[in-house]
C-alpha positions as CSV (number, residue, x, y, z in Angstrom):
1,M,57.2,-59.3,-24.7
2,N,53.5,-59.6,-25.1
3,M,51.0,-58.2,-22.6
4,V,47.3,-59.1,-22.4
5,P,45.0,-56.5,-20.9
6,I,43.5,-57.6,-17.6
7,H,39.8,-57.1,-17.3
8,L,37.8,-57.2,-14.1
9,N,35.4,-60.2,-13.9
10,F,32.7,-59.9,-11.3
11,R,31.8,-63.2,-9.6
12,Q,29.8,-63.5,-6.4
13,P,30.7,-63.6,-3.7
14,W,34.3,-62.9,-4.4
15,F,36.2,-60.6,-6.8
16,N,38.5,-62.5,-9.2
17,Y,40.7,-61.4,-12.1
18,A,40.1,-63.4,-15.2
19,L,41.6,-63.2,-18.7
20,R,39.1,-62.7,-21.5
21,D,39.9,-64.1,-24.9
22,P,41.2,-61.2,-26.9
23,P,40.5,-61.2,-30.7
24,S,44.2,-61.0,-31.4
25,C,47.5,-60.5,-29.5
26,Q,50.1,-58.4,-31.2
27,G,53.6,-57.8,-30.1
28,N,54.4,-54.6,-28.2
29,A,50.7,-53.9,-27.7
30,D,50.0,-51.5,-24.8
31,I,53.7,-50.7,-24.4
32,R,55.1,-47.2,-24.8
33,D,58.7,-46.9,-25.8
34,V,61.0,-44.5,-24.0
35,G,61.0,-41.1,-25.9
36,E,58.4,-42.2,-28.5
37,E,56.6,-38.9,-28.3
38,L,59.4,-37.1,-30.1
39,S,61.9,-38.2,-32.7
40,K,65.4,-36.9,-33.5
41,G,65.3,-33.9,-35.8
42,Q,61.6,-33.3,-35.3
43,L,60.6,-29.6,-35.7
44,L,58.8,-28.4,-32.6
45,A,58.2,-24.8,-33.4
46,N,58.8,-22.3,-36.3
47,Q,60.5,-19.0,-35.9
48,G,57.8,-16.3,-35.7
49,Q,54.9,-18.5,-34.8
50,H,52.6,-17.7,-32.0
51,L,53.3,-19.7,-28.8
52,T,50.1,-21.6,-28.2
53,V,49.3,-23.9,-25.4
54,G,50.2,-26.9,-27.6
55,A,53.5,-25.3,-28.7
56,I,54.5,-24.7,-25.1
57,A,53.6,-28.2,-24.2
58,A,55.7,-29.7,-27.1
59,L,58.7,-27.6,-26.2
60,S,58.4,-28.6,-22.5
61,M,58.2,-32.3,-23.4
62,A,61.5,-31.9,-25.2
63,G,63.1,-30.2,-22.2
64,V,63.1,-26.7,-23.8
65,F,62.0,-24.4,-21.0
66,E,63.4,-21.1,-22.3
67,V,63.1,-19.6,-25.7
68,E,63.7,-16.1,-27.2
69,V,60.5,-14.3,-27.9
70,Y,59.4,-10.9,-29.3
71,C,58.1,-8.5,-26.7
72,Y,54.7,-7.3,-27.4
73,P,54.9,-3.7,-28.7
74,R,54.0,-0.9,-26.4
75,V,51.0,0.8,-27.9
76,A,49.7,4.3,-27.3
77,V,46.3,5.3,-28.6
78,V,45.6,9.0,-29.3
79,I,42.1,10.2,-29.7
80,T,41.9,13.7,-31.4
81,G,39.0,16.1,-31.6
82,D,37.6,18.8,-29.3
83,E,34.1,17.6,-30.3
84,V,34.7,14.2,-28.7
85,A,33.0,13.7,-25.3
86,Q,34.4,11.0,-23.1
87,N,31.3,10.8,-20.9
88,L,27.9,12.2,-20.3
89,K,29.2,15.0,-18.0
90,D,31.4,16.4,-20.8
91,F,28.7,16.1,-23.5
92,A,27.3,19.4,-24.9
93,A,25.7,20.7,-28.0
94,G,27.8,20.0,-31.1
95,M,29.7,17.2,-29.5
96,I,29.7,13.4,-30.2
97,F,30.4,10.6,-27.8
98,D,33.8,8.9,-28.1
99,A,33.3,5.6,-29.9
100,N,36.9,5.0,-31.0
101,A,38.6,4.6,-27.6
102,P,36.2,1.9,-26.5
103,L,36.4,0.3,-29.9
104,I,40.2,0.1,-30.0
105,Q,40.4,-0.9,-26.3
106,A,38.0,-3.8,-26.9
107,W,39.9,-4.8,-30.0
108,F,43.1,-5.2,-28.1
109,A,41.3,-6.8,-25.1
110,E,40.1,-9.6,-27.4
111,R,43.7,-10.3,-28.0
112,Q,44.6,-10.2,-24.3
113,Q,46.6,-7.0,-24.9
114,Q,46.5,-3.7,-23.1
115,V,47.0,-0.2,-24.5
116,Q,47.2,3.3,-23.1
117,I,44.5,5.8,-24.2
118,F,45.3,9.5,-24.5
119,H,42.9,12.3,-25.5
120,V,44.5,15.4,-27.1
121,A,43.0,18.9,-27.8
122,D,42.8,20.2,-31.4
123,T,45.8,22.6,-31.0
124,E,49.2,22.3,-32.6
125,F,50.9,22.8,-29.2
126,A,49.0,20.0,-27.5
127,V,49.7,17.6,-30.4
128,V,53.4,18.5,-30.4
129,Q,53.8,18.0,-26.7
130,L,52.1,14.6,-26.8
131,I,53.9,13.2,-29.8
132,Q,57.2,14.4,-28.4
133,Q,56.6,12.3,-25.3
134,L,55.1,9.2,-26.8
135,K,57.7,8.6,-29.5
136,H,60.3,7.9,-26.9
137,E,58.1,5.7,-24.7
138,Y,56.0,3.6,-27.1
139,D,56.7,1.3,-30.1
140,V,53.4,2.1,-31.8
141,I,51.4,5.3,-31.8
142,L,47.9,4.8,-33.0
143,T,45.9,8.0,-33.7
144,T,42.3,8.6,-34.8
145,G,41.4,11.7,-36.6
146,G,43.7,14.7,-37.4
147,V,45.4,13.1,-40.5
148,S,43.6,14.8,-43.3
149,V,44.1,18.4,-44.6
150,G,41.7,20.4,-42.4
151,D,42.6,23.4,-40.3
152,Y,42.7,21.3,-37.2
153,D,44.4,18.2,-38.6
154,F,47.8,18.5,-36.9
155,V,48.9,14.9,-36.6
156,R,50.7,14.6,-40.0
157,P,52.6,17.9,-40.0
158,V,53.6,17.6,-36.3
159,A,54.8,14.0,-36.8
160,L,56.9,15.0,-39.8
161,A,58.3,18.0,-37.9
162,Q,59.1,15.6,-35.0
163,G,61.4,13.4,-37.2
164,F,58.9,10.8,-38.5
165,Q,59.6,9.6,-42.0
166,Q,56.4,9.2,-44.0
167,I,56.0,5.7,-45.5
168,F,52.6,6.4,-47.1
169,W,49.8,8.9,-46.8
170,K,46.3,8.4,-48.3
171,V,45.1,5.0,-49.5
172,K,42.7,4.6,-52.4
173,Q,40.0,2.9,-50.3
174,K,36.7,3.7,-48.6
175,P,36.4,4.1,-45.7
176,G,39.9,5.2,-44.6
177,K,41.5,7.2,-47.4
178,P,43.3,9.8,-45.2
179,M,45.5,7.2,-43.6
180,L,49.1,7.9,-42.5
181,F,52.0,5.5,-41.7
182,A,55.3,6.9,-40.6
183,E,58.4,5.7,-38.7
184,F,60.6,7.5,-36.2
185,Q,64.0,5.8,-35.7
186,R,65.1,6.2,-32.1
187,S,68.3,4.2,-32.6
188,P,69.7,1.8,-35.2
189,E,67.9,-1.0,-33.4
190,E,64.6,0.7,-32.3
191,S,61.8,2.6,-34.0
192,C,58.5,4.1,-33.2
193,Y,55.7,3.6,-35.8
194,L,52.8,6.0,-36.2
195,L,49.6,4.7,-37.8
196,G,47.2,7.6,-38.3
197,L,43.6,6.4,-38.8
198,P,40.7,8.7,-39.8
199,G,38.2,9.6,-37.1
200,N,35.2,7.8,-38.5
201,P,34.6,4.6,-36.4
202,A,33.9,2.5,-39.5
203,A,37.2,3.6,-40.9
204,V,38.9,2.9,-37.6
205,F,37.4,-0.6,-37.6
206,V,38.7,-1.3,-41.1
207,G,42.1,0.1,-40.2
208,M,42.4,-2.1,-37.1
209,Q,41.5,-5.2,-38.9
210,V,43.6,-4.7,-42.0
211,Y,46.5,-2.4,-41.1
212,T,47.0,-2.5,-37.3
213,S,46.9,-6.2,-37.1
214,T,49.4,-6.5,-40.0
215,L,51.7,-4.0,-38.3
216,L,51.6,-5.7,-34.9
217,Q,52.3,-9.2,-36.5
218,A,55.2,-7.8,-38.4
219,L,56.7,-6.3,-35.2
220,Q,56.5,-9.7,-33.6
221,G,58.1,-11.6,-36.5
222,Q,54.9,-13.0,-38.0
223,A,53.6,-12.8,-41.5
224,Q,50.0,-13.9,-41.2
225,L,48.1,-11.7,-43.7
226,P,44.3,-11.6,-43.8
227,N,42.8,-14.8,-45.3
228,W,41.1,-13.4,-48.4
229,F,38.8,-15.4,-50.5
230,T,36.3,-14.9,-53.3
231,A,32.5,-15.1,-53.0
232,T,29.3,-14.4,-54.8
233,L,27.2,-11.3,-54.2
234,T,23.6,-11.9,-53.4
235,Q,22.5,-8.4,-54.3
236,P,23.8,-5.5,-56.5
237,I,26.2,-2.8,-55.3
238,K,27.2,0.5,-57.0
239,S,30.6,1.0,-58.5
240,D,33.2,3.4,-57.1
241,A,36.6,4.8,-58.1
242,R,38.1,3.5,-54.8
243,E,38.3,0.0,-53.3
244,R,35.6,-0.2,-50.7
245,F,35.3,-2.2,-47.5
246,L,31.7,-3.1,-47.0
247,R,30.3,-4.9,-44.0
248,M,28.6,-8.1,-45.1
249,H,27.3,-11.4,-43.7
250,A,29.2,-14.3,-45.1
251,C,27.7,-17.8,-45.5
252,N,28.6,-21.1,-47.1
253,D,26.3,-23.4,-49.0
254,S,26.8,-26.5,-51.1
255,S,28.1,-24.5,-54.1
256,A,30.2,-21.5,-53.0
257,P,30.6,-18.8,-50.4
258,K,28.0,-16.0,-50.6
259,V,27.9,-12.5,-49.0
260,A,25.1,-10.1,-48.4
261,L,25.1,-6.5,-47.3
262,I,24.3,-5.9,-43.6
263,T,22.6,-2.5,-44.2
264,S,20.7,-1.1,-47.1
265,S,22.6,2.1,-47.1
266,T,25.2,0.7,-49.5
267,L,22.8,-0.7,-52.0
268,G,22.8,0.9,-55.5
269,R,22.6,0.2,-59.2
270,G,25.4,-1.5,-61.0
271,R,26.2,-5.2,-60.8
272,E,23.6,-7.9,-61.3
273,T,22.5,-10.0,-58.3
274,G,24.5,-13.2,-57.9
275,E,27.3,-12.1,-60.3
276,V,30.7,-13.6,-59.4
277,I,33.2,-10.8,-59.4
278,D,36.9,-10.5,-58.7
279,A,36.6,-9.3,-55.1
280,E,38.4,-10.2,-51.9
281,I,36.9,-10.9,-48.5
282,F,38.0,-11.9,-45.1
283,C,35.9,-12.8,-42.1
284,V,35.8,-11.1,-38.7
285,N,33.6,-12.8,-36.1
286,F,31.1,-14.0,-38.8
287,I,31.1,-10.5,-40.4
288,A,32.9,-10.2,-43.7
289,L,34.8,-7.1,-45.0
290,F,34.1,-7.0,-48.7
291,L,36.8,-5.4,-50.8
292,T,35.3,-4.2,-54.1
293,P,37.1,-3.7,-57.4
294,T,37.9,-0.1,-58.4
295,E,37.3,2.2,-61.3
296,K,39.5,5.0,-62.6
297,G,39.1,8.6,-61.5
298,D,40.4,9.1,-58.0
299,D,43.5,10.9,-56.7
300,G,44.2,8.6,-53.8
301,F,47.2,6.3,-53.6
302,R,47.5,2.6,-52.9
């Protein structure tokens, strides 16, 4: 059956409907077949993918109103350091303001996720009590500070004594070398993971973008690694024995992506301006983290 669209033709003083001469009239034009939105065997969603608005709509159109999903991991954030002041009232000589708790909380808020923040004193007893509690209540414990080898770095020895199995400790990178990743198996089906980040906020930022995001995706059945790409340096940087994450502005022109240092503190002698090197980058809100090549001569692990 053919159908011709009806157009409204305005004639004074009455309203009449009149057919206009269409350029062509094809069969089944302006007709929707029953069920044409979906076809038999069509894939609506992949296992492990994020359920976006479009994915939920596609499943609903097919009459799929319930699916099995991964629960979002319960995350506890532990801020270590007696020198960390949470507010102006607590601030005194020799102290610093807490930048890591707001940083991490905002990072999770951007992903519509909530975390619980804990502050712990630099004593072995306090760290023992807190880790003992959190490992049974949370799926991920994210700590800042206390993972190196100082007199008040209790996170690693306490975690190992509490039954956590070390997966790795120390990463050959800058910032963020003294990093700890360990697992506590509560049962054959459940584990609590501890990701210990250094206390420096720059190292925390790198750890969140590279390691925390990867861990959370893995716990939710996803495998979306950072989207690394190569680019051209617009200015020289100095070499280092460790891979370094440097904050840079990323831009595209007609030839190839280019990156430039955000601050002058990381400038140094070494590579020529504009040299294309074997480096890897991924973008975070228009800011790129630049992963430099390494040289020999460091005792870190990767």
